[in-house]
C-alpha positions, -999 to +999 in steps of 0.1 A: +102-218-097+129-203-076+129-170-058+150-152-085+126-163-113+096-152-092+112-118-087+119-114-124+083-124-133+069-099-108+054-126-086+076-115-057+090-082-047+119-094-026+140-124-018+149-132+018+172-157+034+160-192+040+141-194+073+134-156+074+102-154+053+078-152+082+099-126+101+102-105+068+064-109+061+056-097+096+080-067+093+063-058+060+029-062+075+038-038+103+052-013+077+020-015+056-001-010+088+014+024+092-003+036+061-038+052+063-061+022+063-088+039+042-061+042+014-050+006+019-086-006+017-092+015-014-061+002-031-071-034-023-106-028-036-093-012-067-070-042-074-098-067-069-126-048-088-104-036-116-089-069-126-113-075-156-120-038-165-107-018-194-082+009-188-109+036-190-130+017-165-101+012-142-092+049-143-129+058-135-129+033-106-096+049-093-112+083-095-143+073-077-124+055-050-101+084-046-131+108-042-143+086-014-110+090+004-110+127-001-144+129+015-133+107+044-120+117+078-085+104+072-075+131+047-070+160+070-051+140+096-030+124+069-022+158+053-010+171+087+013+141+092+027+145+057+033+182+063+053+171+094+075+149+073+058+115+079+057+096+046+078+121+027+103+104+005+091+070+018+101+077+054+076+056+074+099+035+096+106+047+131+076+070+129+048+070+154+021+046+144-005+063+123-040+058+136 
């Protein structure tokens, strides 16, 4: 399968020039690392645990995982950063690294 086909099938979310895959992957990893880690872990856990669940069960899982985030320490700090413009409209690049 070539890159274009993988993109169309949803197995890839971008195509990069030959020889640039590692650099692009590292750049993407740095971008992802700027997001609150509790949210990233919750999203990952939801994807793994929800794979074989019904839609109602997945929505319940999302709600429960979301409530864990709301109860966590990252929420207030994240809300403050968002109110300052970090993350609004997808603006994460060139922002201070979020702890």
